[in-house]
A tleap script that builds the chain and sets N, CA, C and O, in Angstrom:
source leaprc.protein.ff14SB
mol = sequence {
  NMET ASP GLY LYS ASN ARG ALA ALA ILE ARG
  ILE GLY ALA GLN VAL LYS ILE VAL GLN LYS
  GLN ASP GLN ARG THR GLY LYS LEU THR GLU
  GLY VAL VAL GLN ASN ILE LEU THR ASN SER
  GLU GLN HIE PRO HIE GLY ILE LYS VAL ARG
  LEU GLN SER GLY ILE VAL GLY ARG VAL LYS
  GLU ILE CILE
}
set mol.1.N position { -9.005 5.744 -6.118 }
set mol.1.CA position { -8.076 4.912 -6.817 }
set mol.1.C position { -7.469 3.893 -6.100 }
set mol.1.O position { -7.048 4.003 -4.949 }
set mol.2.N position { -7.417 2.582 -7.013 }
set mol.2.CA position { -6.847 1.348 -6.029 }
set mol.2.C position { -5.247 1.572 -6.329 }
set mol.2.O position { -4.610 2.347 -7.042 }
set mol.3.N position { -4.901 0.451 -5.379 }
set mol.3.CA position { -3.337 0.467 -5.461 }
set mol.3.C position { -2.681 -0.870 -6.168 }
set mol.3.O position { -1.829 -1.602 -5.666 }
set mol.4.N position { -3.314 -1.004 -7.497 }
set mol.4.CA position { -2.645 -2.521 -8.085 }
set mol.4.C position { -1.774 -1.922 -8.909 }
set mol.4.O position { -0.862 -2.700 -9.191 }
set mol.5.N position { -1.648 -0.716 -9.491 }
set mol.5.CA position { -0.612 0.068 -10.498 }
set mol.5.C position { 0.542 0.582 -9.650 }
set mol.5.O position { 0.299 1.359 -8.726 }
set mol.6.N position { 1.782 0.190 -9.913 }
set mol.6.CA position { 3.017 0.857 -9.336 }
set mol.6.C position { 3.010 2.374 -9.729 }
set mol.6.O position { 3.408 3.212 -8.919 }
set mol.7.N position { 2.609 2.686 -10.831 }
set mol.7.CA position { 2.906 3.839 -11.393 }
set mol.7.C position { 1.917 5.033 -10.519 }
set mol.7.O position { 2.239 6.213 -10.374 }
set mol.8.N position { 0.908 4.520 -10.102 }
set mol.8.CA position { -0.223 5.478 -9.657 }
set mol.8.C position { 0.319 5.626 -8.192 }
set mol.8.O position { -0.289 6.548 -7.649 }
set mol.9.N position { 1.286 5.024 -7.315 }
set mol.9.CA position { 1.851 5.247 -6.227 }
set mol.9.C position { 3.033 6.168 -6.235 }
set mol.9.O position { 4.016 5.932 -6.936 }
set mol.10.N position { 2.936 7.264 -5.423 }
set mol.10.CA position { 4.415 7.822 -5.336 }
set mol.10.C position { 4.814 7.777 -3.678 }
set mol.10.O position { 3.991 7.523 -2.798 }
set mol.11.N position { 6.372 8.103 -3.423 }
set mol.11.CA position { 6.750 8.391 -2.304 }
set mol.11.C position { 6.016 9.761 -1.643 }
set mol.11.O position { 5.778 10.834 -2.198 }
set mol.12.N position { 5.826 9.466 -0.680 }
set mol.12.CA position { 4.897 10.857 0.214 }
set mol.12.C position { 3.287 10.811 -0.025 }
set mol.12.O position { 2.557 11.524 0.664 }
set mol.13.N position { 2.814 10.036 -0.923 }
set mol.13.CA position { 1.469 9.719 -0.965 }
set mol.13.C position { 0.667 9.349 0.220 }
set mol.13.O position { 1.186 8.632 1.076 }
set mol.14.N position { -0.557 9.771 0.354 }
set mol.14.CA position { -1.235 9.296 1.412 }
set mol.14.C position { -2.176 8.285 0.994 }
set mol.14.O position { -3.016 8.495 0.118 }
set mol.15.N position { -2.025 6.999 1.717 }
set mol.15.CA position { -2.590 5.589 1.186 }
set mol.15.C position { -3.443 4.943 2.348 }
set mol.15.O position { -3.486 5.393 3.493 }
set mol.16.N position { -4.049 3.937 1.942 }
set mol.16.CA position { -4.963 2.959 2.955 }
set mol.16.C position { -4.246 1.661 2.407 }
set mol.16.O position { -4.317 1.242 1.252 }
set mol.17.N position { -3.515 1.084 3.496 }
set mol.17.CA position { -3.077 -0.284 3.596 }
set mol.17.C position { -3.685 -1.492 3.947 }
set mol.17.O position { -4.703 -1.174 4.561 }
set mol.18.N position { -3.606 -2.652 3.887 }
set mol.18.CA position { -3.846 -3.795 4.443 }
set mol.18.C position { -2.669 -4.577 4.914 }
set mol.18.O position { -1.854 -5.111 4.162 }
set mol.19.N position { -2.640 -4.605 6.248 }
set mol.19.CA position { -1.311 -5.349 6.755 }
set mol.19.C position { -1.875 -6.820 6.554 }
set mol.19.O position { -3.039 -7.140 6.314 }
set mol.20.N position { -0.586 -7.770 6.734 }
set mol.20.CA position { -0.865 -8.918 6.527 }
set mol.20.C position { -1.735 -9.748 7.442 }
set mol.20.O position { -2.512 -10.628 7.072 }
set mol.21.N position { -1.493 -9.337 8.754 }
set mol.21.CA position { -2.439 -10.036 9.821 }
set mol.21.C position { -3.950 -9.683 9.735 }
set mol.21.O position { -4.815 -10.343 10.311 }
set mol.22.N position { -4.246 -8.385 8.826 }
set mol.22.CA position { -5.600 -7.835 8.818 }
set mol.22.C position { -6.260 -8.232 7.365 }
set mol.22.O position { -7.320 -7.709 7.022 }
set mol.23.N position { -5.626 -9.119 6.586 }
set mol.23.CA position { -6.062 -9.548 5.293 }
set mol.23.C position { -7.411 -10.221 5.579 }
set mol.23.O position { -8.320 -9.995 4.780 }
set mol.24.N position { -7.648 -11.034 6.645 }
set mol.24.CA position { -8.795 -11.718 6.768 }
set mol.24.C position { -10.081 -10.705 7.023 }
set mol.24.O position { -11.153 -10.809 6.426 }
set mol.25.N position { -9.808 -9.824 7.908 }
set mol.25.CA position { -10.856 -8.956 8.418 }
set mol.25.C position { -10.804 -7.665 7.374 }
set mol.25.O position { -11.826 -6.987 7.267 }
set mol.26.N position { -9.814 -7.374 6.729 }
set mol.26.CA position { -9.975 -6.108 5.559 }
set mol.26.C position { -9.763 -5.008 6.434 }
set mol.26.O position { -10.181 -3.930 6.012 }
set mol.27.N position { -9.207 -5.015 7.568 }
set mol.27.CA position { -8.903 -3.399 8.225 }
set mol.27.C position { -7.719 -2.940 7.715 }
set mol.27.O position { -6.624 -3.500 7.657 }
set mol.28.N position { -8.151 -1.592 7.266 }
set mol.28.CA position { -7.286 -0.767 6.803 }
set mol.28.C position { -6.475 0.319 7.624 }
set mol.28.O position { -6.937 0.965 8.565 }
set mol.29.N position { -5.248 0.410 7.138 }
set mol.29.CA position { -4.281 1.207 8.075 }
set mol.29.C position { -3.865 2.511 7.133 }
set mol.29.O position { -3.398 2.377 6.002 }
set mol.30.N position { -4.102 3.776 7.763 }
set mol.30.CA position { -3.792 5.072 6.793 }
set mol.30.C position { -2.413 5.576 7.199 }
set mol.30.O position { -2.018 5.734 8.354 }
set mol.31.N position { -1.785 5.789 6.146 }
set mol.31.CA position { -0.547 6.607 6.413 }
set mol.31.C position { 0.266 6.994 5.003 }
set mol.31.O position { -0.258 6.833 3.901 }
set mol.32.N position { 1.535 7.494 5.173 }
set mol.32.CA position { 2.249 8.223 4.089 }
set mol.32.C position { 3.278 7.238 3.648 }
set mol.32.O position { 4.061 6.722 4.446 }
set mol.33.N position { 3.271 6.967 2.303 }
set mol.33.CA position { 4.340 5.982 1.568 }
set mol.33.C position { 5.851 6.459 1.921 }
set mol.33.O position { 6.274 7.571 1.604 }
set mol.34.N position { 6.671 5.413 2.668 }
set mol.34.CA position { 8.021 5.804 2.689 }
set mol.34.C position { 8.705 5.094 1.366 }
set mol.34.O position { 9.347 5.662 0.482 }
set mol.35.N position { 8.451 3.983 1.456 }
set mol.35.CA position { 9.077 3.090 0.218 }
set mol.35.C position { 8.122 2.335 -0.438 }
set mol.35.O position { 7.075 1.923 0.061 }
set mol.36.N position { 8.538 2.152 -1.653 }
set mol.36.CA position { 7.594 1.136 -2.514 }
set mol.36.C position { 8.592 -0.244 -2.553 }
set mol.36.O position { 9.734 -0.231 -3.014 }
set mol.37.N position { 7.935 -1.406 -1.986 }
set mol.37.CA position { 8.574 -2.481 -2.131 }
set mol.37.C position { 8.372 -3.333 -3.319 }
set mol.37.O position { 9.282 -4.075 -3.688 }
set mol.38.N position { 7.131 -3.274 -4.007 }
set mol.38.CA position { 7.035 -4.224 -5.178 }
set mol.38.C position { 7.742 -3.658 -6.355 }
set mol.38.O position { 7.755 -2.485 -6.727 }
set mol.39.N position { 8.252 -4.560 -6.810 }
set mol.39.CA position { 9.261 -4.225 -8.272 }
set mol.39.C position { 8.347 -4.332 -9.529 }
set mol.39.O position { 8.638 -3.628 -10.497 }
set mol.40.N position { 7.354 -5.088 -9.587 }
set mol.40.CA position { 6.622 -5.299 -10.758 }
set mol.40.C position { 5.690 -4.148 -10.977 }
set mol.40.O position { 5.367 -3.419 -10.038 }
set mol.41.N position { 5.219 -3.955 -12.287 }
set mol.41.CA position { 4.392 -2.775 -12.370 }
set mol.41.C position { 2.746 -2.879 -11.665 }
set mol.41.O position { 2.156 -1.991 -11.051 }
set mol.42.N position { 2.360 -3.997 -11.928 }
set mol.42.CA position { 1.008 -4.354 -11.373 }
set mol.42.C position { 1.085 -5.533 -10.375 }
set mol.42.O position { 2.054 -6.289 -10.446 }
set mol.43.N position { 0.088 -5.741 -9.417 }
set mol.43.CA position { 0.027 -6.742 -8.629 }
set mol.43.C position { -1.468 -6.979 -8.211 }
set mol.43.O position { -2.144 -6.013 -7.858 }
set mol.44.N position { -1.980 -8.199 -8.241 }
set mol.44.CA position { -3.537 -8.261 -8.252 }
set mol.44.C position { -4.075 -7.850 -6.832 }
set mol.44.O position { -5.248 -7.514 -6.674 }
set mol.45.N position { -3.180 -7.891 -5.828 }
set mol.45.CA position { -3.574 -7.764 -4.357 }
set mol.45.C position { -2.969 -6.404 -4.055 }
set mol.45.O position { -3.255 -6.103 -2.896 }
set mol.46.N position { -2.370 -5.634 -4.546 }
set mol.46.CA position { -2.035 -4.290 -4.201 }
set mol.46.C position { -0.591 -4.480 -4.290 }
set mol.46.O position { -0.048 -5.574 -4.140 }
set mol.47.N position { 0.221 -3.016 -4.623 }
set mol.47.CA position { 1.419 -2.847 -4.283 }
set mol.47.C position { 2.003 -2.698 -3.090 }
set mol.47.O position { 1.503 -1.836 -2.366 }
set mol.48.N position { 3.186 -3.466 -2.563 }
set mol.48.CA position { 3.420 -3.664 -0.902 }
set mol.48.C position { 4.298 -2.338 -1.013 }
set mol.48.O position { 5.028 -1.997 -1.944 }
set mol.49.N position { 4.043 -1.718 0.124 }
set mol.49.CA position { 4.855 -0.484 0.431 }
set mol.49.C position { 4.917 -0.570 1.980 }
set mol.49.O position { 4.184 -1.200 2.742 }
set mol.50.N position { 6.063 0.287 2.268 }
set mol.50.CA position { 6.524 0.681 3.827 }
set mol.50.C position { 5.833 2.174 4.050 }
set mol.50.O position { 5.991 3.152 3.318 }
set mol.51.N position { 5.135 2.104 5.088 }
set mol.51.CA position { 4.656 3.624 5.576 }
set mol.51.C position { 5.672 4.307 6.551 }
set mol.51.O position { 6.389 3.632 7.290 }
set mol.52.N position { 5.705 5.680 6.522 }
set mol.52.CA position { 6.713 6.165 7.596 }
set mol.52.C position { 6.846 5.715 8.840 }
set mol.52.O position { 7.905 5.733 9.467 }
set mol.53.N position { 5.542 5.200 9.339 }
set mol.53.CA position { 5.296 4.662 10.613 }
set mol.53.C position { 6.219 3.559 10.923 }
set mol.53.O position { 6.697 3.354 12.039 }
set mol.54.N position { 6.494 2.684 9.596 }
set mol.54.CA position { 7.295 1.383 9.382 }
set mol.54.C position { 6.614 0.275 9.022 }
set mol.54.O position { 7.116 -0.807 8.716 }
set mol.55.N position { 5.168 0.624 9.071 }
set mol.55.CA position { 4.032 -0.404 8.908 }
set mol.55.C position { 4.322 -0.840 7.284 }
set mol.55.O position { 4.455 -0.089 6.318 }
set mol.56.N position { 4.366 -2.170 7.334 }
set mol.56.CA position { 4.293 -2.648 5.614 }
set mol.56.C position { 2.808 -3.429 5.295 }
set mol.56.O position { 2.139 -4.089 6.091 }
set mol.57.N position { 2.558 -3.169 4.051 }
set mol.57.CA position { 1.221 -3.910 3.803 }
set mol.57.C position { 0.915 -3.399 2.432 }
set mol.57.O position { 1.557 -2.424 2.041 }
set mol.58.N position { 0.054 -3.913 1.689 }
set mol.58.CA position { -0.459 -3.744 0.434 }
set mol.58.C position { -1.588 -2.475 0.259 }
set mol.58.O position { -2.620 -2.299 0.907 }
set mol.59.N position { -1.147 -1.837 -0.604 }
set mol.59.CA position { -1.998 -0.494 -0.901 }
set mol.59.C position { -3.592 -0.991 -1.401 }
set mol.59.O position { -3.718 -1.777 -2.341 }
set mol.60.N position { -4.474 -0.579 -0.848 }
set mol.60.CA position { -5.812 -0.592 -1.163 }
set mol.60.C position { -6.585 0.557 -1.728 }
set mol.60.O position { -7.398 0.456 -2.647 }
set mol.61.N position { -6.220 1.806 -1.016 }
set mol.61.CA position { -6.638 3.047 -1.580 }
set mol.61.C position { -5.621 4.119 -1.816 }
set mol.61.O position { -4.701 4.155 -0.998 }
set mol.62.N position { -5.616 5.017 -2.804 }
set mol.62.CA position { -4.836 5.879 -2.805 }
set mol.62.C position { -5.847 7.235 -2.677 }
set mol.62.O position { -6.821 7.475 -3.391 }
set mol.63.N position { -5.302 8.083 -1.506 }
set mol.63.CA position { -6.177 9.021 -1.045 }
set mol.63.C position { -5.965 10.533 -1.867 }
set mol.63.O position { -6.673 11.498 -1.577 }
savepdb mol mol.pdb
quit
């Protein structure tokens, strides 16, 4: 499942995100959602979240 819809993402969910500096390469980082940072219901590049590790990025996959 992709991360473009805010309703699909829950705090505590296991996700794969792309960080700002990795957008060109598409390198994904896996982690657990701590906060959802995007307020809108949808975003074409993925909903922005903060992982429990403190890393911020846009959700590309929900595991």
